[in-house]
C-alpha angles and dihedrals in degrees: 000000000000129000087252088059092049096050133350115255114249114262096222123131116289118276091196119038124172117188120186091333115184131178124196125186119208112219137171088266098047139276119332118200109217099170128028129190099333118177123174140132139209122207127208111284093009125117115213114193114212103201134183147112124289111287093023091117100251097126090044088061091051092050091046091053091052093045089243102125120136119262092257092058126093122196124202133183123034136310115174126180115192089340095312119123111227101182107090095000120147115261091239089058092045092049091054089054098046112085092017113047096015131022137179135218110201129207095252117041092203088074091058099043130075106230091209100051128074114252096237091055091049092054090046089053091055091052096048091046089069108021136045098246128145118247089247094052092043089053091051092048089051091057090048091051091050088053091048094054092049103258109155119234091009095183088058096039093054087071094051126102119233094254088060092062132073121250091257092049091049091054089050088053091052088049089051090053091048094053095039095103100036098253122201092218131033119189113203112195107196089318096179105034094103093050133085119257098260093047089046091059090048094051093047090049089050093051091045090050094048091048092052094040097048104027091240114154116232130208106194115197112200149143093207117099091189089061088049092052094049103037117026136079094203136011136211116199116212128201127172094343098313137094105244099175138008138173145102114334094245093051096048098043099039098033106025112179102190121076092226091056090049089051093047091051095047091052093064138052118289111277134215119207 
């Protein structure tokens, strides 16, 4: 059952809105268009899955929305988060939004965690970077966040280093950091690919629960149609840098209209939604 089947997504205005977004990379052999004319939106409490094969441009969209594109990339069009224009914004303005208004959960938690710093301190730093909170209060909040994301013995685990945790626990820590400042949008880029199947389901259930509970919008970047069927409210299918089909999960997965979507579904196991 999808999140949409469990509870209807709120109908407030979009917190993420992309309008004719394009991304071009400058290379030694010339300009390479990676994303062309992408328009989509995410509402509060809603999960939109952005699905496609490797190289389709889905992760580039996520990075463009965060203002994290490489220096050789050029974004055009519009990408607004909670009313803030991300395309062409100053780095100082983007930095103020990241970690507070919009956050990101990456595929490999090791890329987001400092191996030499205890996890409780890392979460507390995220809190204090955006709010005027004492060190003591931030540390207490960090323990509460670890408890919220299902880390056992959170007081003890707050003093652990990343290497002392399992892969699933490290990803829960990253999620705790991502929700520490009550963001309006959470972007999850292949958040469970590096985990085993059982842990994947636990992490996805956690993200879905947090989205519904807090009203945070989620943009889920994935290549896995099974994840889409189980987790998302709506889905946008990407092919060669463009959105070729979008709609409610049930409509797209059970009644696909684009040939590429049909081929993508045929390439995987039979899905139930």
